[in-house]
N, C-alpha and C positions, 0 to 999 in steps of 0.2 A: 399575611398568611401565604406561604409558599404554594407553588403549584401542587406539590405532593400532598399538602394538608388542606387545600381549598375544597370546601364542600361541593359536590357535583351540582351543576345547574340543570334546571329543566325549564321549559317554557311555562309561563304563568297560566293559570286557568283563564280561559277566555270567557268574559261575561256573556251569559246566555240571554238573548232577547226574544227568542221564539216562544210562541205560546201554543202552537199547534200540538194536538195530542201526539202526533207522530214524533215530535221533538221532545215532549215531556215524558212520555211513558218510559223510554230507556233510562231516564234519570231517576225515576222513582225509587228503585232499590237503594242506590247510593244515598239519596236524600233521606230516605227513611232511616238508614243506618246512622247517618250523621245526626239526625234529629233525635234518635233514641239515645245516643251517647250524650247529646246536649241535655236531654231530659234528666238522665241520671246525674250528670255533672251539676245541673241546677239544684237538685236535691242535696247533693254533697255540699255545694256552695252555701246553701241556706243553713245546713247543720254546722258548717265551719266557715263563717263569713270572712275570716282572715285569709282563707285560701281563695274563695270565690269560684263561680261557675266557669268562666273562660279558661282559667289555668287548669282546673280539673278536667275540662273537656279536651284540651290538647294533650294532657297526660294520658287520659283514658284512650284517646285515639291512637297515640303512639304505642301503648301497651297492646291494644287490640290488633293493630297492624302487625306487631311482632308475632302474634299468635296466628291470625287469620290470613295475613298477606292478601288484601283485597284484590280480586281478579278483574277481568275486563268488564264483567257485568255490573260491577259497582262503580267503576271509574267515572262514567259520565256524570252520575249524580254527585259523587264526591267533588268533581271538578266544578260543578254548578254551585255547590255549597261553599267551597273555598274561594270562588270568584264572585259570582253574581250576588249571593246572599251576604257576602262580606260588604259589598258596596251598598246594598239595601240597609244594612245595619248602621252604616255611617250616616245615611240620609235620615233614618229614624232618630239617630243620636242628636241631630240638629234641632229636633222638636223640644229638647230639654233646655235650649238656650234662649235667652231673652236679652235684647240690647238694653232694655231698661235695667236689668240686673247688672249688666256690665258697667253702666254709668254709675250705678249705686256703689259699686265696689270702690270707686274713688280713684282720682288721678294718682294718689300717693302709692297705690299698690301696683300700678302699671310698670314703673321702673324695675320692681322686683321680679315681676313675671317675665318681662321682656329680657331683662338682664340675665336671669338664670337660664333662659332658653338659649340666648346667644352664646353664653359661656359654655353651656353643655354641648351645643353642636360643634363649637370650635374644638373643645376638648375631645369629643368623639372622633373628630377628623384626625387631629394630630396624635393623640394617644393611640387610637385604633391603628393609624398608619404605622406608628412606631412598633406596635405589637404584631404587625403583619396581618391584620384582619381585613378580609375582603370588603370592598366598598359597601355592598348592600347590607351586609350584616352589621357593620358599624353604624350605618345610617339608621337601621331599625332600632338598634340599642340606643342610639343618640336621641331619636325622636320619642321613643318610648319613655326614656328617662326625663327628657326635657319638657314633654307635653303631657301626655295622659295615658301612659302604659299601653295596655292591649288595644284601646280605642285608636290611639295614634298609629300603632303598628298596623291595625286593620285598615286605616285610611291610606297609609303610605304603600302598603304591599302591592296593590294593583297599579300604582303609579310607577314604581321602579321595577315591577316584575320580579320580586324577590322569590327565591326558591323556598319550598316548604320547609326544608331543613333549617334555613336561616330564620324563618318566622318562628319555628319551634324553639330554637335556641334563644332568640331575642325575648320571647314571652317568658320563658323559664328564667332567664337572667333577671328580668324586671321583677318577676314574682319574688325571687329570693331576697332582693333588697327592699321590696315593699314590706316583707315580713320583718326585716331588720329595722325598718323605719317605725313600724307600728310599736315594736317593743322598746326602741331606744329613744324616740323623739319626745314622748311625754316626760320621761326622766330628765332629758336634756333641757326641756322647757322649764321645768321646775328648778333645775340647777341654775339656769340663767335668769330666773325670776321673770319670765315673760308673761305679760298680761294676755287676756283671752284673745283679743283681736290680733295681737302680734303672733301668738302661736297658731291661730287660724290661718294667717297669711303664710307662716312658715310651713304648716302642713299642706296647704293648698298649692304651694309652689315647689316643695321638695319631696312630696310623696306623689306617686304616679297614678295608681288605679283608684277609682272613686271609693270602692269599698274600703281600701286601706286608708284613704284620707279620712273617711268617716270614723273608722276604728281608732285611728291615732288621735283625732281631734275630740271625739266623744269622751275618750279617756281623760282628756285634759279639762273638758268642761263644755256645757251646752252652748254658750256664746261662741266658743272657739269652733265648735262643729258647724254652727250656722254660717259663720263667716268663711270657714274653710271650703264649704260646699260651693258658695258663690264664686270664690276665687278659682276653685277647680273648674267650674263650668265655664268661667271666662277664659281660663287657660286653654280650654278645649278649642276655642276659636283660633288659636295659633296653628291649628291643622291647616287652615285655609292658605296662608302665605307659604307655609312649608311645602304643601302639596303642589302649589303653583310653581314654586321655585324648582322643585325636583322634576316636575314635568318639563319645564323649559330646559333644564340641564340634560334630561334624557333625550329630548328632541335634538339638541345641539350635538350630543354624542352620536346620535344616529346619522346625522348629516355629515359628520366629519370622520367617523370611523370607517375602516375598510369593510367592504362587503363581507357579511358572514361572521363578524366579530361580536356583534351585539344582537343575537337572535331574539331576545325578549323585548327589545325596544321597538317602538312603533314610530315611524316618521310623522312629523306634523308639518303641514304646509301653510296653514292659516292660523292667525292669532286665536280666533275663536275656538279652534280645535285643540288648543293647548290646555283648555279648561276641562278637566274630567267631568263627565256628566253627573257622577255621584256627588261631586263637590258642589255643583250647581244645585242639586237636590238638597244637600246639606244646608246651603244658604237659604233656599226657599223655605225649608222647614223652620229654620230659625226666624225668618222674617214673619212667617205665618204665626208662630208662637208669640212674637213680639206684639203683633196687632191684637192679641187676645182672642183670636178665633179658635184656639185650642183651649178647651175648658181646663181649669185647674185640676179638676177631678180626673182628667185623662192623662196627666203627666206621669203619674206613677205607673199606669198600665203601659204607656209608650216607653218609659224607661225600662220596664221589665221585658218588653218586646225587643228593644235594642240589645239588651244584654243577652237575651236568649239567641238572637240571630248571630251575634258575635261568638257566642259559645258554640253554636252549630258550625259556623265557618271554621273556627279554630279546631273543633273536633275533626272536621274534614281534613284540615291541614295536618293534624296529627296522624290521621289514617294514611296520608300520602307521604309521610316523612320518611326519608332515607336514613335508617338507623346507622348504617355504615358511615354515611356522611356526617351524622351528628357526632359520632365518636371521633371522626377525623378532625373535627373542629377543635377538639382539645379544650384546655382551660383558659386560653387567652381571651376569648369573648367574655368569660365570666370575670376575669381580671379587669377588663375594660368596664363592665357594668359596675364593679365595685369602685373604681376610680371615679366614674361619672356620678355615682350616688354621693360620694364624699364631696366632689366638686360642686354639685348643685346645692347640697346642704350648706356648705360653707359660704357659697355665693349668696344664697338667700339670706342668711344671717348677716353677712357683711353689708348687703344692700339695704336691709332694714335698718341697720345701725347708721349707715350713711345718710339715709333719708329721714331718720328720726322716728321710724315706725317701731323700733325695738324698745 
């Protein structure tokens, strides 16, 4: 993307660690607004599961920002919601994962999951570069397509310090092709004569958002849906190496770039500091769940909490989105999303065929 069309950058929201009333009170109005939008988005998402709450939240936030233009009184809370709550959501997401489930998926499915991710990220880099799309935006679309949609975008955003307009565009792009997958994949599965587990693996690796995975696989059959959910949860673990890799790259760019050229990157001086705290929390939550300390009955509630927090964070990002920058981005990121969707779908089918899973 040329300088003329590159979306304007802004520093990322700084995670808020203070708990004193003096620090919390100024944030309450913005937090209340973002939470209210998330509540409305959750209702819409339940009425229309194919759309989902997070996408609805970011759309409502953008629309409300266009009308209200949130002022200085709301900005502290909006920043907290788009930064700190986003990281808390990723930690809670870890409570849905179990290493036992991952083992049960089987070694045969790992080449498909890893292969689709590697091919997707490589395609995002080269195709996105060819289209002239800025680094952060193509990274967000790449990880969103290759891993798990809005959840992966939520995890990567604080690592790379992406601008709100880039997050908005990436989530919207992923959403459009999730809808396409829900409509097209069951038909394609029947056309190819795929058995239930094969389609579950296909849906779990080639569809991004969990609600869309469930929608596509359930249409195909209950066994496909059960297997697709486990594959999708296992695929979520790919967030860990991706976030670590991006953190290291950001640290290296900070050390080598001229002063003032990367204002959103933070220098890292020790290896331990390269690991984002929310990622440690994500791993700890997954480990606790693996030990069985989290009751099975709590999983649904934790999943709902995670989705609501992500919806709140995306609502806040929508509220802070620069609409002018969104228009300037043009259609090229959407074209990238379409290419990546096709690349991941074809790669998943090809790897299943190569490994005998199809």
